[in-house]
Legacy VTK file of the C-alpha trace (Angstrom):
# vtk DataFile Version 3.0
C-alpha trace
ASCII
DATASET POLYDATA
POINTS 156 float
181.036 -107.571 53.293
180.523 -105.597 56.433
177.850 -106.624 58.886
176.619 -103.036 58.983
175.869 -103.015 55.290
173.581 -105.995 55.796
171.776 -104.385 58.729
168.233 -103.399 57.652
167.773 -99.650 57.510
164.519 -99.746 59.476
166.486 -100.994 62.515
168.633 -97.871 62.556
168.763 -95.452 65.413
165.377 -94.346 66.615
165.098 -90.588 66.905
162.433 -89.414 69.329
159.926 -86.952 67.929
160.808 -83.336 68.491
159.380 -81.947 71.733
157.005 -79.117 71.105
156.365 -76.512 73.732
152.683 -75.769 74.266
151.673 -72.479 72.712
152.126 -69.450 74.915
149.023 -68.110 76.630
147.861 -64.856 75.097
146.028 -61.992 76.756
143.033 -62.540 74.483
142.922 -66.223 75.453
143.125 -65.406 79.193
140.327 -62.836 78.917
138.099 -65.231 76.937
138.754 -67.931 79.514
137.577 -65.649 82.326
134.523 -64.574 80.294
133.534 -68.245 80.006
134.347 -68.825 83.684
131.942 -66.009 84.622
129.241 -67.290 82.240
129.397 -70.773 83.768
129.397 -69.328 87.283
126.154 -67.459 86.553
124.619 -70.630 85.025
125.298 -72.366 88.374
126.189 -75.744 86.811
128.753 -77.148 89.243
130.282 -79.679 86.830
130.693 -77.209 83.971
132.086 -74.605 86.355
134.605 -76.925 88.031
136.015 -77.852 84.601
137.800 -74.470 84.729
139.928 -75.619 87.678
143.005 -77.805 87.627
142.696 -80.832 89.917
145.629 -79.313 91.875
143.936 -75.908 92.211
144.148 -73.905 95.406
141.739 -71.151 96.454
142.719 -68.425 98.921
145.934 -70.305 99.705
144.148 -73.060 101.613
141.195 -74.698 99.836
141.972 -77.728 97.687
139.983 -78.871 94.646
137.471 -80.951 96.685
136.965 -78.027 99.085
136.498 -75.605 96.184
133.915 -77.957 94.665
131.994 -78.153 97.929
131.964 -74.373 98.499
130.675 -73.607 94.992
128.155 -76.473 95.097
126.688 -74.974 98.260
126.661 -71.479 96.762
124.875 -72.675 93.618
122.336 -74.781 95.538
121.443 -71.850 97.813
121.073 -69.253 95.070
118.178 -68.280 92.840
120.619 -66.321 90.699
124.156 -65.001 90.647
125.433 -61.952 88.797
129.173 -61.517 88.343
130.935 -58.393 87.179
134.704 -58.339 86.660
137.030 -55.476 85.875
140.449 -56.761 84.830
143.330 -54.519 85.887
146.255 -56.498 84.480
147.223 -59.633 82.600
150.819 -60.773 83.081
151.946 -63.437 80.631
154.771 -65.891 81.235
154.743 -68.417 78.392
152.577 -71.305 79.579
151.121 -69.381 82.524
149.322 -66.112 83.148
148.420 -64.025 86.171
145.223 -61.982 85.907
144.344 -59.380 88.524
141.194 -57.367 88.873
138.179 -56.483 90.917
134.981 -58.518 91.174
131.435 -57.888 92.296
129.010 -60.771 92.796
125.325 -60.278 93.589
123.639 -63.353 95.027
119.872 -63.787 95.183
119.371 -66.304 97.953
116.719 -68.996 97.463
113.443 -68.264 99.169
114.491 -64.827 100.399
114.024 -61.286 99.152
117.420 -60.197 100.457
120.388 -60.151 98.109
124.024 -60.343 99.139
126.757 -58.414 97.401
130.380 -59.546 97.576
133.187 -57.458 96.121
136.923 -57.153 96.344
140.207 -57.721 94.575
140.902 -61.025 92.838
143.850 -62.732 91.202
143.981 -65.890 89.088
147.048 -67.919 88.172
146.253 -69.730 84.931
148.171 -72.628 83.396
147.868 -74.713 80.271
146.993 -78.281 81.213
146.492 -80.930 78.524
146.029 -78.187 75.945
143.395 -76.198 77.888
143.625 -73.266 80.234
142.926 -74.100 83.876
142.944 -72.216 87.141
145.930 -73.256 89.211
145.276 -70.742 91.955
142.719 -68.061 92.728
142.981 -65.606 95.604
140.421 -63.001 96.459
139.408 -60.753 99.287
136.163 -59.153 100.296
135.549 -55.540 101.067
133.984 -55.362 104.493
130.975 -53.354 103.356
130.523 -55.495 100.249
129.904 -58.572 102.371
126.794 -57.118 103.991
123.320 -58.041 102.708
121.700 -55.289 100.704
118.203 -54.248 101.637
115.706 -55.076 98.869
114.176 -51.611 99.157
116.582 -48.638 99.115
114.325 -46.288 101.118
LINES 1 157
156 0 1 2 3 4 5 6 7 8 9 10 11 12 13 14 15 16 17 18 19 20 21 22 23 24 25 26 27 28 29 30 31 32 33 34 35 36 37 38 39 40 41 42 43 44 45 46 47 48 49 50 51 52 53 54 55 56 57 58 59 60 61 62 63 64 65 66 67 68 69 70 71 72 73 74 75 76 77 78 79 80 81 82 83 84 85 86 87 88 89 90 91 92 93 94 95 96 97 98 99 100 101 102 103 104 105 106 107 108 109 110 111 112 113 114 115 116 117 118 119 120 121 122 123 124 125 126 127 128 129 130 131 132 133 134 135 136 137 138 139 140 141 142 143 144 145 146 147 148 149 150 151 152 153 154 155
């Protein structure tokens, strides 16, 4: 009798499970992600907001995750309220990543002051799927010169 015929079948070759690609990012998913990102920004909860960023995220090609955290923490702590309006111009999908480009306008009510600041400009996010969830890998934005000036509380 052959030795192979006596070999228990459960000791046969182990086949690794089939590798499954993560599902492709859809435009609807990217837009919902940014809607939630904006909602959390306006709630000014730093921990909930930072959950949208990958730990390897970069902002404006130079700020790392800890720097991003510190900038937004300071913004939230110094604001009575934040309003965020976004107009999305394009969503480019590439399987497990997406690039979203648009224009933003943020109105900041500064704590203890009547003056509000308005920031506006173009913005672009690079989104990735990380551990099953969308995350911001990179965000780059500019500011229109005039949009960075404080607005007077009384228009007259």
